[in-house]
C-alpha positions in Angstrom: 159.5 -32.7 204.6 157.8 -34.5 207.5 156.9 -38.1 207.1 153.9 -39.1 209.3 151.4 -42.2 209.7 148.2 -40.9 208.3 146.6 -44.1 207.4 147.8 -47.2 205.6 146.5 -46.3 202.3 144.7 -43.5 200.2 141.3 -44.5 201.6 142.4 -44.3 205.2 144.4 -41.1 204.4 141.4 -39.3 202.9 139.1 -40.1 205.8 141.3 -38.9 208.5 144.2 -36.9 207.4 142.6 -33.3 208.0 141.6 -34.5 211.7 144.9 -36.0 212.4 147.0 -33.0 211.1 144.7 -30.6 213.1 145.3 -32.5 216.3 149.0 -32.6 215.8 149.1 -29.0 215.0 146.9 -28.0 217.9 149.4 -30.1 220.1 152.4 -28.2 218.9 154.0 -31.3 217.4 155.6 -29.6 214.6 158.5 -27.5 215.4 161.0 -25.4 213.3 164.3 -27.3 213.3 166.1 -23.8 213.2 164.4 -21.9 215.9 162.1 -24.5 217.6 158.8 -22.3 217.3 155.6 -24.0 216.6 154.9 -24.3 212.9 151.5 -23.6 211.5 149.4 -24.9 208.5 150.0 -22.9 205.6 148.7 -24.5 202.3 148.2 -27.7 200.5 149.0 -29.1 197.0 147.7 -32.2 195.0 150.0 -35.2 194.7 149.3 -37.9 192.3 150.1 -41.7 192.7 151.0 -42.8 189.2 150.2 -46.4 189.3 146.7 -45.9 190.7 145.9 -42.7 189.0 144.6 -41.3 192.6 145.2 -37.8 193.6 145.4 -36.9 197.4 146.1 -33.4 199.2 149.3 -32.9 200.9 149.3 -30.2 203.7 152.2 -27.7 204.0 153.3 -26.3 207.3 155.7 -23.4 207.8 157.6 -21.3 210.4 156.6 -17.7 210.2 159.9 -16.4 211.7 162.4 -18.6 209.6 160.0 -19.0 206.7 161.0 -22.7 206.5 158.4 -25.1 204.7 157.6 -28.7 205.2 155.3 -31.0 203.5 153.4 -33.5 205.7 153.8 -36.5 203.7 152.0 -39.8 204.5 154.3 -42.7 205.0 152.9 -44.8 202.3 154.4 -42.4 199.7 158.2 -41.9 199.2 159.7 -38.5 199.0 160.2 -37.2 195.4 158.6 -40.3 193.9 155.6 -40.5 191.7 154.7 -44.0 192.6 153.7 -45.2 196.0 156.0 -46.7 198.5 154.0 -49.9 198.2 154.7 -50.3 194.5 158.5 -49.3 195.0 158.7 -51.8 198.0 157.2 -54.6 196.0 159.9 -54.1 193.2 162.5 -54.0 195.7 161.4 -57.3 197.2 160.9 -58.9 193.8 164.4 -57.8 192.7 166.0 -60.3 195.2 164.7 -63.3 193.4 163.6 -62.1 189.8 165.5 -60.7 187.0 164.3 -57.0 186.2 162.4 -58.0 183.0 160.1 -60.4 185.0 159.2 -57.9 187.7 155.6 -57.1 187.6 155.3 -53.4 188.0 153.3 -50.5 186.6 156.6 -48.7 186.0 158.9 -48.9 183.0 161.9 -51.1 183.1 164.2 -48.4 183.4 162.3 -46.9 186.4 162.5 -50.2 188.0 166.2 -50.4 187.3 166.7 -47.0 188.8 164.7 -47.8 191.9 166.6 -51.0 192.5 169.9 -49.0 192.3 169.0 -45.7 193.9 166.5 -47.0 196.5 168.7 -49.9 197.4 171.4 -47.3 198.3 169.1 -45.3 200.3 168.0 -48.4 202.0 171.6 -49.2 202.9 172.1 -45.8 204.3 169.0 -46.0 206.4 170.1 -49.3 207.9 173.2 -47.8 209.1 171.4 -44.9 210.6 168.7 -47.0 212.3 171.4 -49.3 213.7 173.0 -46.3 215.3 169.7 -44.8 216.5 168.5 -48.0 218.0 171.9 -48.6 219.7 171.6 -45.0 221.3 168.1 -46.0 222.5 169.5 -49.0 224.3 168.5 -51.6 221.7 171.8 -52.5 220.1 171.5 -54.6 216.8 173.2 -57.7 216.9 175.2 -58.1 213.5 175.5 -61.8 214.1 171.7 -62.2 214.4 171.2 -60.5 210.8 170.5 -62.6 207.9 172.2 -60.5 205.1 170.4 -61.7 202.0 168.8 -58.6 200.3 169.0 -55.0 201.6 165.3 -55.1 202.1 165.6 -58.2 204.1 168.1 -56.6 206.3 166.0 -53.6 206.7 162.9 -55.6 207.8 165.2 -57.4 210.4 166.4 -54.0 211.8 162.9 -52.6 211.9 161.9 -55.8 213.9 164.6 -54.8 216.5 163.2 -51.2 216.9 163.2 -50.1 220.6 159.4 -49.5 220.4 156.5 -51.9 220.1 154.8 -49.6 217.6 155.2 -51.1 214.3 152.5 -49.4 212.2 153.0 -48.2 208.8 151.7 -48.8 205.2 155.0 -50.6 204.4 158.5 -51.1 205.7 160.0 -48.4 203.6 157.5 -46.0 205.2 158.1 -47.4 208.6 161.8 -46.8 208.3 161.1 -43.1 207.1 158.9 -42.6 210.2 161.8 -43.8 212.4 164.4 -41.7 210.4 162.2 -38.7 210.5 160.9 -38.7 214.1 164.3 -38.9 215.4 165.6 -35.7 213.7 167.7 -37.4 211.1 166.2 -35.6 208.0 167.3 -38.5 205.8 164.6 -40.5 204.0 164.5 -43.5 201.7 
């Protein structure tokens, strides 16, 4: 899977994803991690967003030599989730101050609890990887400067310390996934 910024929401994605993906493919931006050969577009599949009922088309790329496949996932979606990153992010933010029963979400209470637990753990792992990555890029993260309230708050602070001025994304979870993916980590929230 490769996470990309392809618009902040479904409407932007639908209007420009084909053109952006074609440009990236023509520029040779997708390389196989095994053999470094350029990957090519192969197919696509529909993916639903449960809370809105919308469907989008996800493009697949592959390496002909290694037969390695990747889905080109917009950053406003999280890997292996039926709900959007925005919905999950909203739940994570609300969980810092609200009991689970009072969190307003289209998802069931058990799904909300699972997100808080599993996504929270993934955010913690992402924070540690991002601190390391930013340190390697010459932008060490000052632990003393961090307010360690909720894990989401800490993630926001880390992303604000990113070595690049580019801070585009549909949400902070998506931005973290962009950083994690573009730096070859292969670990996503």
